[in-house]
C-alpha positions as CSV (number, residue, x, y, z in Angstrom):
1,M,-56.8,-73.9,-26.9
2,A,-59.0,-76.6,-25.4
3,P,-61.2,-75.5,-22.4
4,G,-59.9,-78.3,-20.3
5,A,-56.3,-77.3,-20.9
6,M,-57.1,-73.7,-20.0
7,T,-58.7,-74.8,-16.7
8,R,-55.6,-77.0,-15.9
9,W,-53.2,-74.1,-16.7
10,T,-55.1,-71.4,-14.9
11,K,-55.3,-73.5,-11.7
12,S,-51.6,-72.8,-11.4
13,L,-52.5,-69.1,-10.8
14,S,-54.9,-69.7,-7.9
15,D,-52.4,-68.6,-5.2
16,A,-50.5,-65.9,-7.2
17,Q,-50.1,-62.7,-5.3
18,P,-51.0,-59.6,-7.3
19,V,-47.7,-57.8,-6.6
20,S,-44.2,-57.8,-8.1
21,F,-42.1,-60.6,-6.7
22,W,-39.1,-58.3,-6.5
23,L,-41.0,-55.7,-4.4
24,D,-42.6,-58.4,-2.1
25,D,-39.4,-58.6,-0.1
26,P,-39.1,-58.5,3.7
27,G,-35.8,-56.6,3.3
28,K,-37.5,-53.7,1.6
29,P,-36.1,-50.5,3.1
30,R,-38.3,-47.9,4.8
31,P,-39.0,-44.9,2.6
32,E,-37.3,-41.6,3.4
33,P,-39.5,-38.8,4.8
34,A,-41.2,-36.4,2.4
35,L,-39.8,-33.0,1.7
36,T,-41.4,-30.3,3.8
37,G,-40.3,-26.7,3.5
38,A,-37.7,-25.2,1.1
39,E,-34.6,-26.9,-0.2
40,T,-31.7,-25.5,-2.3
41,C,-29.1,-27.5,-4.1
42,D,-26.7,-27.5,-7.1
43,L,-28.6,-30.4,-8.8
44,L,-32.1,-31.6,-8.4
45,V,-32.9,-35.1,-9.7
46,V,-36.6,-35.8,-10.2
47,G,-37.5,-39.5,-10.2
48,G,-36.3,-42.4,-7.9
49,G,-36.0,-45.1,-10.5
50,Y,-32.8,-46.2,-12.1
51,S,-32.5,-43.1,-14.3
52,G,-32.7,-40.7,-11.3
53,L,-30.6,-42.9,-9.0
54,W,-27.7,-43.3,-11.4
55,T,-27.8,-39.6,-12.2
56,A,-27.5,-38.7,-8.5
57,L,-24.8,-41.3,-7.9
58,L,-22.7,-40.3,-10.9
59,A,-23.1,-36.6,-10.1
60,K,-21.6,-37.1,-6.7
61,E,-18.8,-39.3,-8.1
62,R,-17.9,-36.5,-10.6
63,D,-18.0,-33.8,-7.9
64,P,-18.3,-35.0,-4.3
65,Q,-18.9,-31.3,-3.2
66,R,-21.9,-30.9,-5.4
67,E,-25.1,-30.7,-3.4
68,V,-27.6,-33.2,-4.9
69,V,-31.2,-33.6,-3.9
70,L,-33.4,-36.4,-5.3
71,V,-37.2,-36.4,-5.1
72,E,-39.5,-39.4,-5.8
73,G,-43.3,-39.2,-6.0
74,H,-43.9,-42.5,-4.4
75,E,-41.1,-44.8,-3.2
76,V,-37.7,-45.5,-4.7
77,G,-37.9,-48.4,-7.2
78,W,-41.6,-48.9,-7.0
79,A,-42.5,-48.5,-10.7
80,A,-40.7,-50.0,-13.7
81,S,-37.4,-50.3,-11.8
82,G,-39.0,-52.7,-9.4
83,R,-41.2,-54.6,-11.8
84,N,-39.0,-55.5,-14.7
85,G,-37.4,-58.8,-15.6
86,G,-34.0,-58.0,-14.3
87,F,-32.2,-58.2,-17.7
88,C,-29.2,-55.8,-17.5
89,A,-28.1,-55.6,-21.1
90,A,-25.0,-53.9,-22.6
91,S,-27.0,-52.7,-25.6
92,L,-27.9,-49.0,-25.6
93,T,-30.1,-49.3,-28.7
94,H,-32.7,-51.9,-27.7
95,G,-30.6,-54.6,-29.3
96,L,-28.0,-54.7,-32.0
97,A,-30.4,-55.1,-34.9
98,N,-32.3,-51.9,-33.9
99,G,-29.0,-50.0,-33.5
100,L,-27.5,-51.3,-36.8
101,T,-30.7,-50.3,-38.7
102,R,-30.9,-46.8,-37.2
103,W,-27.2,-45.8,-36.6
104,P,-25.1,-47.9,-38.9
105,D,-22.2,-45.4,-38.9
106,E,-22.1,-45.2,-35.1
107,I,-22.9,-48.8,-34.2
108,R,-19.4,-49.8,-33.3
109,K,-19.0,-46.8,-30.9
110,L,-22.5,-47.5,-29.5
111,E,-21.5,-51.1,-28.9
112,E,-18.2,-50.1,-27.3
113,L,-19.9,-47.5,-25.0
114,G,-22.6,-50.1,-24.1
115,A,-20.0,-52.7,-23.1
116,R,-18.1,-50.1,-21.0
117,N,-21.4,-49.1,-19.4
118,L,-22.2,-52.7,-18.4
119,D,-18.6,-53.2,-17.0
120,A,-19.1,-50.0,-15.0
121,I,-22.4,-51.3,-13.5
122,E,-20.6,-54.5,-12.5
123,A,-17.8,-52.4,-10.9
124,A,-20.4,-50.3,-9.1
125,V,-22.1,-53.4,-7.7
126,A,-18.8,-54.4,-6.2
127,R,-17.6,-51.0,-5.1
128,Y,-20.8,-50.1,-3.2
129,S,-21.6,-53.7,-2.2
130,L,-25.0,-53.6,-4.0
131,D,-26.6,-56.9,-2.9
132,C,-28.7,-57.2,-6.1
133,E,-27.9,-60.8,-7.1
134,F,-25.8,-59.7,-10.2
135,E,-24.9,-62.6,-12.5
136,R,-23.1,-62.0,-15.8
137,T,-24.8,-65.0,-17.5
138,G,-25.5,-63.7,-21.0
139,E,-28.7,-64.2,-22.9
140,I,-30.0,-66.6,-25.6
141,D,-32.4,-65.5,-28.3
142,I,-34.6,-68.5,-29.0
143,A,-36.2,-69.7,-32.2
144,T,-39.4,-71.6,-31.8
145,E,-40.4,-71.7,-35.5
146,P,-38.4,-72.9,-38.5
147,Y,-38.4,-69.4,-40.1
148,Q,-37.1,-67.9,-36.9
149,A,-34.2,-70.4,-36.8
150,A,-33.3,-69.5,-40.4
151,E,-33.5,-65.8,-39.5
152,L,-31.2,-66.2,-36.5
153,R,-28.6,-68.1,-38.6
154,E,-28.8,-65.4,-41.3
155,W,-28.4,-62.6,-38.6
156,Y,-25.4,-64.4,-37.1
157,E,-23.8,-64.6,-40.5
158,E,-24.6,-60.9,-41.1
159,L,-22.9,-60.0,-37.8
160,G,-19.8,-61.9,-38.9
161,R,-19.7,-60.0,-42.2
162,V,-19.9,-56.6,-40.5
163,G,-17.4,-57.6,-37.7
164,L,-19.9,-57.6,-34.8
165,A,-20.1,-61.3,-34.0
166,D,-17.5,-61.4,-31.2
167,G,-18.9,-63.1,-28.1
168,T,-21.9,-64.4,-30.0
169,E,-22.5,-68.1,-30.9
170,F,-25.2,-69.7,-33.0
171,L,-26.8,-72.8,-31.4
172,D,-28.5,-75.5,-33.5
173,T,-31.4,-77.5,-32.0
174,D,-29.2,-79.9,-30.1
175,A,-26.9,-77.2,-28.8
176,V,-29.7,-74.9,-27.6
177,R,-31.5,-77.8,-25.9
178,E,-28.3,-78.7,-24.2
179,Q,-28.4,-75.3,-22.6
180,V,-32.1,-75.3,-21.7
181,D,-34.4,-78.1,-22.6
182,S,-37.8,-77.3,-24.2
183,P,-39.5,-79.2,-27.0
184,T,-40.3,-75.8,-28.6
185,F,-36.7,-74.7,-28.9
186,L,-35.3,-75.0,-32.5
187,A,-32.2,-72.8,-32.4
188,G,-30.6,-70.0,-30.5
189,L,-28.2,-67.1,-30.7
190,Y,-26.1,-66.9,-27.5
191,D,-24.7,-63.5,-26.4
192,R,-22.2,-64.8,-23.8
193,G,-21.1,-61.6,-22.1
194,G,-23.4,-58.8,-23.0
195,V,-26.2,-59.4,-20.5
196,A,-26.4,-59.8,-16.7
197,M,-29.3,-61.0,-14.6
198,L,-30.1,-59.2,-11.4
199,H,-32.7,-58.5,-8.7
200,P,-34.2,-55.2,-10.0
201,A,-35.7,-53.9,-6.8
202,K,-32.5,-54.7,-4.8
203,L,-30.5,-52.7,-7.4
204,A,-32.7,-49.7,-6.9
205,W,-32.6,-50.0,-3.1
206,G,-28.9,-50.5,-3.1
207,L,-28.4,-47.4,-5.3
208,K,-30.5,-45.4,-2.9
209,R,-28.3,-46.5,0.0
210,A,-25.1,-45.6,-2.0
211,C,-26.5,-42.2,-2.9
212,R,-27.3,-41.4,0.7
213,E,-23.9,-42.5,1.8
214,L,-22.3,-40.1,-0.7
215,G,-24.5,-37.3,0.7
216,V,-27.4,-37.2,-1.7
217,R,-30.5,-35.9,0.1
218,V,-33.4,-38.3,-0.8
219,Y,-37.0,-37.4,-0.3
220,E,-39.8,-40.0,-1.0
221,H,-43.5,-39.4,-1.3
222,T,-42.6,-36.1,-2.8
223,P,-44.0,-35.6,-6.4
224,A,-42.6,-32.8,-8.4
225,L,-45.7,-30.8,-9.4
226,A,-44.3,-27.9,-11.5
227,L,-41.1,-26.6,-12.9
228,K,-40.2,-23.0,-13.7
229,P,-37.2,-20.7,-14.1
230,D,-35.9,-19.0,-10.9
231,G,-33.2,-16.4,-11.5
232,A,-30.2,-18.3,-12.8
233,G,-31.6,-21.6,-11.8
234,M,-34.9,-23.5,-11.6
235,A,-37.6,-24.0,-9.0
236,V,-39.7,-27.1,-8.5
237,R,-42.9,-27.1,-6.5
238,T,-43.8,-30.1,-4.3
239,P,-46.9,-30.8,-2.2
240,Y,-45.3,-29.5,1.1
241,G,-42.4,-27.5,-0.1
242,S,-40.1,-26.5,-3.0
243,V,-36.6,-26.9,-4.3
244,R,-34.4,-24.3,-5.9
245,A,-31.6,-25.8,-8.0
246,R,-29.0,-24.6,-10.4
247,R,-29.6,-27.6,-12.6
248,V,-32.4,-30.2,-12.9
249,A,-32.3,-33.7,-14.3
250,L,-35.6,-35.4,-15.1
251,G,-35.7,-39.2,-14.8
252,T,-39.5,-39.6,-14.8
253,N,-39.7,-41.7,-18.0
254,I,-43.3,-42.9,-18.4
255,F,-44.7,-40.3,-16.0
256,P,-45.7,-36.9,-17.4
257,N,-42.5,-34.9,-18.1
258,L,-42.3,-31.5,-16.5
259,V,-41.1,-30.2,-19.9
260,K,-44.5,-30.5,-21.6
261,R,-43.2,-30.6,-25.2
262,V,-41.4,-33.9,-24.4
263,R,-44.6,-35.7,-23.6
264,S,-45.6,-36.5,-27.2
265,Y,-42.4,-38.6,-27.7
266,T,-43.5,-41.4,-25.4
267,V,-46.5,-43.6,-24.8
268,P,-47.2,-46.1,-22.0
269,V,-47.2,-49.8,-22.7
270,Y,-48.4,-52.2,-20.1
271,D,-46.2,-55.3,-19.7
272,Y,-47.1,-58.4,-17.5
273,A,-45.1,-61.2,-15.8
274,L,-45.5,-64.3,-13.7
275,M,-43.1,-65.8,-11.2
276,T,-43.2,-69.5,-10.2
277,E,-42.7,-71.0,-6.9
278,P,-39.0,-72.2,-6.4
279,L,-38.3,-75.3,-8.5
280,T,-37.2,-78.5,-6.8
281,A,-33.8,-80.0,-7.8
282,D,-35.6,-82.6,-9.9
283,Q,-37.7,-79.9,-11.7
284,L,-34.7,-77.8,-12.4
285,A,-32.8,-80.9,-13.7
286,S,-35.7,-81.7,-16.0
287,I,-35.1,-78.5,-18.0
288,G,-31.3,-78.1,-17.6
289,W,-30.6,-74.4,-17.5
290,K,-27.3,-75.0,-15.7
291,N,-25.8,-71.7,-16.9
292,R,-28.7,-69.5,-15.8
293,Q,-28.8,-67.4,-18.9
294,G,-31.6,-65.0,-19.7
295,L,-33.8,-66.2,-22.5
296,G,-36.1,-64.5,-25.0
297,D,-37.9,-66.0,-27.9
298,S,-37.8,-64.5,-31.4
299,A,-41.4,-63.8,-32.2
300,N,-42.7,-60.3,-32.6
301,Q,-44.9,-60.9,-29.6
302,F,-42.1,-62.4,-27.5
303,H,-41.6,-63.8,-24.1
304,Y,-38.6,-63.1,-21.8
305,F,-37.7,-65.6,-19.0
306,R,-35.0,-66.2,-16.5
307,L,-34.2,-67.9,-13.2
308,S,-34.2,-66.0,-9.9
309,A,-31.5,-66.6,-7.2
310,D,-33.8,-69.1,-5.5
311,N,-34.6,-71.0,-8.8
312,R,-38.0,-69.6,-9.6
313,I,-38.8,-68.9,-13.2
314,L,-39.9,-65.4,-14.2
315,W,-42.0,-65.6,-17.4
316,G,-43.1,-62.3,-18.9
317,G,-43.9,-60.4,-22.1
318,Y,-46.1,-61.3,-25.1
319,D,-49.0,-58.9,-24.5
320,A,-48.1,-55.2,-24.8
321,I,-51.2,-53.2,-23.9
322,Y,-51.5,-49.6,-24.9
323,P,-54.5,-47.9,-23.2
324,Y,-56.4,-45.4,-25.3
325,G,-55.2,-41.9,-24.6
326,G,-52.0,-43.1,-23.0
327,R,-53.7,-43.1,-19.6
328,L,-51.8,-44.3,-16.5
329,R,-54.1,-46.1,-14.1
330,A,-53.5,-48.5,-11.3
331,E,-56.2,-50.9,-12.5
332,Y,-54.2,-51.5,-15.7
333,D,-51.4,-53.0,-13.6
334,H,-53.2,-56.3,-13.5
335,R,-54.8,-58.2,-16.4
336,P,-56.1,-61.7,-15.5
337,E,-56.7,-62.6,-19.2
338,T,-53.0,-62.0,-19.9
339,Y,-51.9,-64.0,-16.8
340,A,-54.0,-66.9,-18.1
341,K,-52.4,-66.6,-21.5
342,L,-48.9,-66.5,-20.1
343,A,-49.5,-69.5,-17.9
344,G,-50.6,-71.5,-21.0
345,H,-47.6,-70.4,-22.9
346,F,-45.3,-71.3,-20.0
347,F,-46.5,-74.9,-19.8
348,T,-46.4,-75.3,-23.6
349,C,-42.7,-74.3,-23.4
350,F,-41.9,-76.5,-20.4
351,P,-44.5,-79.3,-20.3
352,Q,-42.1,-81.2,-17.9
353,L,-43.0,-78.6,-15.3
354,E,-46.7,-79.2,-15.2
355,G,-47.9,-78.9,-11.6
356,V,-45.6,-76.0,-10.8
357,R,-47.6,-73.1,-9.4
358,F,-47.2,-69.3,-9.8
359,S,-46.5,-67.3,-6.6
360,H,-46.8,-63.8,-8.1
361,A,-48.5,-62.1,-11.1
362,W,-48.0,-58.5,-11.9
363,G,-47.8,-55.8,-14.5
364,G,-47.1,-52.1,-15.0
365,A,-46.3,-49.4,-17.5
366,I,-43.1,-48.9,-19.4
367,D,-42.3,-45.9,-21.6
368,T,-41.7,-46.5,-25.3
369,C,-40.8,-44.2,-28.1
370,S,-40.9,-44.7,-31.9
371,R,-37.3,-45.8,-32.2
372,F,-37.4,-48.1,-29.1
373,S,-34.3,-46.7,-27.5
374,A,-33.7,-43.7,-25.2
375,F,-33.7,-40.1,-26.4
376,F,-32.2,-37.0,-24.7
377,G,-32.5,-33.3,-24.6
378,T,-32.3,-30.0,-22.6
379,A,-34.7,-27.2,-21.9
380,H,-34.7,-23.8,-20.2
381,Q,-31.4,-22.7,-21.7
382,G,-29.6,-25.9,-20.8
383,R,-30.5,-25.8,-17.1
384,V,-32.8,-28.9,-17.4
385,A,-31.9,-32.2,-19.0
386,Y,-34.1,-35.3,-19.6
387,A,-33.8,-38.9,-20.8
388,A,-36.7,-41.1,-21.7
389,G,-38.0,-43.8,-24.0
390,Y,-36.0,-46.8,-22.9
391,T,-38.7,-49.2,-24.0
392,G,-38.1,-51.9,-21.4
393,L,-34.3,-52.1,-21.8
394,G,-33.5,-49.5,-19.3
395,V,-31.9,-51.6,-16.5
396,G,-28.4,-51.0,-18.0
397,A,-29.0,-48.2,-20.4
398,T,-30.2,-45.8,-17.8
399,R,-26.7,-45.5,-16.4
400,F,-25.5,-44.3,-19.8
401,G,-28.5,-41.9,-19.9
402,A,-27.5,-40.5,-16.6
403,D,-24.0,-39.7,-17.9
404,V,-25.6,-38.1,-21.0
405,M,-27.8,-35.9,-18.8
406,L,-24.8,-34.8,-16.7
407,D,-22.8,-34.1,-19.8
408,L,-25.6,-32.0,-21.2
409,L,-26.1,-30.0,-18.0
410,A,-22.4,-29.3,-17.8
411,G,-22.4,-28.1,-21.4
412,E,-19.7,-30.5,-22.3
413,R,-18.9,-32.0,-25.7
414,T,-18.1,-35.6,-25.0
415,E,-18.1,-38.9,-27.0
416,R,-21.6,-39.3,-25.7
417,T,-23.1,-35.9,-26.6
418,E,-21.5,-36.1,-30.1
419,L,-23.6,-39.2,-31.0
420,E,-26.3,-38.9,-33.5
421,M,-28.4,-41.0,-31.1
422,V,-28.1,-38.3,-28.5
423,R,-28.4,-35.3,-30.8
424,R,-31.5,-36.4,-32.7
425,K,-34.9,-37.3,-31.3
426,P,-37.4,-39.9,-32.5
427,L,-40.6,-39.0,-34.3
428,P,-43.3,-38.0,-31.8
429,F,-46.6,-40.0,-31.6
430,P,-49.6,-38.5,-33.2
431,P,-52.6,-37.3,-31.2
432,E,-55.6,-39.6,-30.5
433,P,-57.4,-41.3,-32.1
434,F,-54.5,-41.7,-34.5
435,A,-52.0,-43.1,-31.9
436,W,-54.3,-45.8,-30.7
437,T,-55.4,-46.8,-34.2
438,G,-51.8,-46.9,-35.5
439,I,-50.6,-48.9,-32.5
440,A,-53.6,-51.3,-32.7
441,L,-53.0,-51.9,-36.4
442,T,-49.3,-52.5,-35.8
443,K,-50.0,-55.0,-33.0
444,W,-52.5,-56.9,-35.2
445,S,-50.0,-57.0,-38.1
446,L,-47.2,-58.3,-35.8
447,A,-49.4,-61.1,-34.5
448,R,-50.4,-61.9,-38.0
449,A,-46.7,-62.0,-39.1
450,D,-46.0,-64.4,-36.2
451,A,-48.8,-66.7,-37.5
452,R,-47.7,-66.5,-41.2
453,G,-44.0,-67.5,-41.0
454,G,-42.8,-64.0,-40.3
455,R,-44.2,-62.5,-43.5
456,R,-44.7,-58.7,-42.9
457,N,-47.7,-57.0,-44.5
458,L,-47.8,-53.7,-46.3
459,W,-48.4,-51.8,-43.1
460,L,-45.4,-53.2,-41.3
461,K,-43.2,-52.7,-44.4
462,T,-44.3,-49.0,-44.4
463,M,-43.6,-48.7,-40.7
464,D,-40.1,-50.2,-41.3
465,R,-39.3,-47.7,-44.0
466,L,-40.4,-44.9,-41.8
467,G,-38.3,-46.2,-38.9
468,L,-41.4,-46.8,-36.8
469,G,-42.8,-49.9,-35.1
470,F,-44.1,-51.5,-32.0
471,D,-43.3,-54.7,-30.2
472,S,-43.8,-56.3,-26.9
């Protein structure tokens, strides 16, 4: 990359605010007061992101008389739920390819459950008047290299052979550039109905309001510090009080699980994104994008990008940074070298937008597990349930995970709890320094594969055989 080009591109970042665009909103609701004193309830939900909010909402829908308390360590939606790209996908398995590889015998049921889950989210948006800018636009996987175009066509043909191509369309170069015009786009695979775009923070805030309207008692700035049995139920200690509950649902995801044996199954990965200023009508016309689909390219180190309601472009992904030891630190939330890299990639994709500036640049941790999709379980004789490991595709799948946790806490055998995906866990990550070394080697190998026409080296082939991997 020429030094002059880097200077030109990084100038676009000079006014970028170091905060999530979604959270930088004048309509952000005030936090609820912290818990002080002792609470008792039927169900305690720990975590005020999507996982916890959907669990609390669905618990009240199942049984309006159930007393539900939700505690959040900071503010509802402040972490991954308020910092993601706003892609709400039907897939429960981090994409169909991952699901077909891991659960071939269940994939049709998983796809059916995922489609029903996305429909249920859309219905909840309408029922509770969740003002979250929900648009069922679909998503296009983009090829930017000839080998990726060939792989997309082969994958589309494979979907046809196994009967899973409904709603999917292969786009050649002319067809994909008719949808969105970039000189780098060579082909695309269009999932027309399986993904919605939304405002992620507004979804969290809307779910909080809906929970409170149904009678959920919500406490913010109330971290759960310790979990222990208490008679026939459980007790959770907080800084200024405690909660005694018959059942507990843990939706803490990347934050340390109160069930310590679960912690080795996830590691934090830091993901980063930029948001442009609103595009003018002429700028938007120069790239097309009339149908407002979500987009993602097909490289191992991939970008995801979409339009906001006011026609800004969110551009994120590529770098996925694992800090040694899996440490969570606020200073990791920003990475100027990644922002500069993303800006250069953006203008390479859309040279016709040169001169556009970025208004926001931010990052944060997501939880990933070795199979890339959520896992579930119980502890303390079934009185505690947990779900984690969504790996960046939790906007939609967390609602399904909430249903799973409630099924498990009720001791019910359902079509969800009978799934192998629910009954089995991924492989845990090894201790340091092995985790950092393995992840670093995998990331290097993936970047090398991107530069070598997709050819995977011996390390990646071994990881594939073991059902392990790492992507951005």
